[in-house]
C-alpha positions, 0 to 999 in steps of 0.5 A: 500500500502506498504511503498516505499523503500528509500536508506540509507541516508549515501549511498548518495553523498553530492550532492545527499543529498543536491539536496533532499532539493530542490523543483524546478518549471516546467510548468504543461503542457506537452511540452516546447513550452507551458511554460508560465514563462520561467524564472521560469519554467524548460524546459524538458531537464533541469528538466530531468537533475536535477531529474535524474542526481542530484536527486532533491527531489521535483517539484512544478507545475502550469498550465495545466489541471488535466489530463495533470498533471497526465501524467506529474507527472508520467513522472517526477516520472519515471525520478527521482532517488528517489520518488518525492514530487510533490507540488502545491499552491492549497489553493482553491482546485485543480481546482484553478490551474488545470482545470477540478478539483474542485475549491472552493471559497477563504477560507475567504468565509467560514466566511459567510457560515460555517467553517464546510466546511473547513474539506470538502475543505481539504478532497476534495483537498487532494483526488483530488491532489492524483488523479493527482499525487500531494502529497504536498498541499501548504495549508492552509494559516494560516495568520490572515488577520487583515490588510484590506490593505493587497494586497497578503493574503486578502481572502486567509486567513480563517478570520480576527481573530485568532479564525476564522483562527484556526477553519478553519485551524483545519478543513482543516488539519483534512480533508486533513489528511484522505489522504496521502498528506502533508499539509503546514501552511504558512507564518511563523511568520505571513504575515496577518498584512502587507500592502506589497506583499513579491513577490515584496518587503520585508515587515516589521512587527513592532509588539513586541514579546508579540503581535506575541505570542498572535496573529500571532503565535497562528494559527501556534501553532494550526496547529502544534497541528493539525498535519500539516506536513510542515510550510512555512517561510515568506520573511518578516522582524520582528525586534522584533524577528530578527532585521537583518534577514528576517524570511526565513534567520533567525536562531532565527525565524526558529530554536530557535522559530519555531523549539525549542520554538513552538516544530515543528518537521516537514519540514520547507520550504522557500517560493519561493526564486524567490520572490523579498522579498528575491531574492533582498537581496543577490546572489542566492547562498548566500541566499540558504546557509543562509536559510539552516543555518537558519533552512530551510529543503527545498528550494522552487524554487531557482533562480539557482538550480545547483548553489544552490546545489554547493553553499550549498555543498561548505558551508558544505565542508568549515565547515559553515554547518555541514553534520549532519545538512544536514542529519537532513533535509534529514531525515525529507524529508524521513519521509514525502516521506514514508508517501505520495510517491508511490501512482499512479494517479487515474483520476476516482476521478475527476469530482465527482458531490458531490465535485462540489456540495459542492463547488457550495454551498459555492460559492452560499451561500457566497453571499450578496445582498441588494435589487433588480434592479427595472427596467431592459430593455426588451431583444432585438434580435439586441443586438450586441456581442460586446459593447458599442452600442449607441442604448443601454441606459444601460451599463454593466461596468465590472471592472477588476484588469487586463484584461489579467489575467481574462479569467478563470472567465470572458469571453463571456460566463460568467453569468456576461456578458450573464445575463445583455446582455439578458436584452439589456445591452451593455458591456464594460470591463475596468481596472485601465489604461482605467478607467481614460478616461472612458465616460458613458454619452451615457447611462442612467443607469450603472451597475458596476461589479467589479472583485477585490481581493488580488493577488500575484505579482500584488501589489497595484494599484490606481484602487479603488481610480478611482472606487470611483471617477467613482461612485461619477460621476455616482451619480451626473449624476443619472446614477448609477443603481447597484454595484456588487463586486466579490472577496475582501470584503474590496473592498465592504467596501471601496465603501459602504459609497459612495452608496445611501442607496437605491441603489442595491448592491451585493457581492460574495467572489468567482469570478466563474460563479456559484457566478456570477449567484447567485448574478445577479439572486438575483439582478433581472437578471433572 
């Protein structure tokens, strides 16, 4: 396909040039009444205005099915003055965000399978992204999750050592580079050793410069050598690198270190500017101006896009930011658009059985089971669809981070529900709020299934502490039959010291049905 034709940068007005530096968010579903996050996601008229009149350069999508996204991206491209960069956070494959596409287990699962799968993940993610009109993959995460208390990186990382992360990074980028999409290494200068979620507040990392160079910087240097297209900043303070400014707003971190010392010549993008780790520091206009002065080429999800555009234009007109500085960013964006824009969606690339088979193999193989449950009840026709039920002596206790956000992996048809039900287990779903008042004394045996992983915007809860207390109580009453953890291996590590040495347990990085089936069948639920 011949390269797209882009206008001469100097033919654009200052407003149009600055607008190219913005990526705004909208809902992946087609209609305004389906918008789920109205404070962040633009309605149709506002999106049309920004793309058609201002010339905003890109859009990030969340929600909806893969076929819907194909329609949405074509619609947006038809509105745009200049072809768009269309981005999505698809670290676990396109199916992570858009139903119908391939959904992989989290990257850390490859530790227990093979990092060789990273290339397949990158290749399939890129292929399916292009199939629905997404040309900017906001992956891979190259943070080293060397802090077990990290609430937001966690299993999104390829591992807990620089070597693991670098191997996964090289593979993912090599796979993605087989298709014309942009890849993104995040979150510079390294978000893995924090215990705070930057979506909720600003983390501080107190390592010295030598530590950053020998650990946190290494995966980014590796990603640059592998040909990564963009690098995303972290909304975190690293006093040894800049005692005053968080990385997103630091000229020393973004320009002096990343651009000059590490030699990165691609696009530097901020993380989402609606995140409290940056948004709470100043006004949206002031933050946007400072991010550009720091060296950011793209402002991702600004709180107020129009105010952001005018604030940067004013800073240019007042001499705070040079016109050449804006032009440099637009040149990098032009280079990226020449690489990835102009390719129409092709839904025939979705639903590929070979892709799904790879995802299933990773999910199934990245499971661990110790022993099997010796005694299961016999199936009975009278088991009710809802539980608990006094007639049942066995309880399938499902513990979730948030019952309102678990429907993608846990519902009435999920193996975690249906397989125990076939053995006459009553069902109960609880979270941290309801765990305190939970009573299991009517049951002789309790199988715990815990769905818990690091998730943005959730922060820390006392869920694990309450689970530990529950396990202690069940052990005293000799009721604990088995424990299964889906998600974070740190949750399992936290609980194993409490379990009797002969108690059956299982673990899966993935929370999806294939992983549930694999673990439960190995435990004896067949």
